[in-house]
N, C-alpha and C positions, 0 to 999 in steps of 0.2 A: 542828522536832521543839529541847527541849531535852535535852540528856543529864542523866542524874540523875548526883543529884550539884551541877550547874552550876545557877547562878541565868540565870532571865528574861535576853530584853535587857531595859535600861531604857529606856525609851521617850521622844523629841528630846522638847527642856527647849517650855517655849509661846515667843511670842514675846514678853510683860511678865514672864519668869522668864531670861530672857537677857543679864550680865554685858554691866553700861552700857558704851561702846567706852575703848576703851588712857585714860585721864590724867582719866578725867570718873566719878565717886563716884555713885553710883549713885543715885537719885530729883535728882540734878542737870541742870538744864533744857539750862546750857550751860558748856563751861570758858572762861574771863574772857580768853586765848588765843584764844580763838575765836570772837569778839567784835573786830571791826575799831572803831578810834578812829572816826567820819563816818561807820559805819557799825550792823550788825545784822544777826540773825535771827532766823529763825520756827521754831519747836520749838512744838506742837503749836498751842494757844488762848495761844500766849504773844511775842508780836513783843520781843526784847531789845537792845534798842541798846545803846552806846555815845557819847551825845556826845563828851565829850571825855574826854580821859584817864586814868581812874578811876576815870569817871560812869558812871552804870547803871540806863539804865531801862526796866522792867517797863508792856508796854501790849497792849488787848489786839488779837488776828491779824483782827478779824472790820470789816468797811468801812462804814464808817457809815452809807455811801449807800444801797445797799441790798443789803445784807449775804451780802454775798462774802468770800468768804478772799482773805487778804493775798493774791499773789503774790512781792511780793524786797523786797530790803531792796537796792538800791542807788544811784549815785549822786549820792548824800546822802538818799535820800527812802526810807518804805516804799513802796509802791508797787503800788494796786489791777488787775488785767487784767482785768475786768470792764466796767470804765467810765472808768480812767482815771484817778481818783485818788491824789491823791498826797500825803503826809501828811511831816509836817517829822519827826526822833526823838525828839522833847516825845509826841508826836501829836494835833498842829497841824496844821489844814491847810494843803498848802502849793501847793493846784490842789484845786480843782471836778471832778465835779461834788457830792462833799459838800463837806458845809456843818457839819455838826459835828465835834469831836476824834476820834482812839483815846479807848476808856476805857481807865484804868489798869491797870492789875495789880502788885500786890504781891511783887516779888521779895529775894532778900534775899545780898547779898555772900557766902558762906563761903570763905576760902582763897583756890584760882585756881577754884569754882567758882560759878554762879550760878545757883538757889535759889528755889522759887516759893515762896510765902508768906512 
C-alpha cells in the first residue's frame, strides 16, 4: 500500500518501449559494425548482408522454397534450416531446393546504422 503523498510504483516498460541496445539508434535494424564483411545478420523479417566493405543489402528473411524463416548467415551464405536451401549474400540461390532468389528489402545506411526503408 502506498503511503499518503507518495506516487504509485511505475509499471515496467513494455518490450517495445525499451531503449535500443547500446550504440544503436531507436528503430535501427543494426549497427554497421555488427554486420561482418562477407556475412550478415537476420533482424525480424529482414536479412542485412555486407557482401563487400561498405555495401549493404536488404533481403526478406523468408525462404522462397517453403516459407520457412531463415536460420542463419554463416560461411558466406544465408541458410534455411528447414530443407537446406542456401542463398548468396545478394539473395540469389546458392543451393536448392529453393529455385527463386530472396525478395529484396529496402534498407538505408545513415551514419553507422542500417534502417528499414
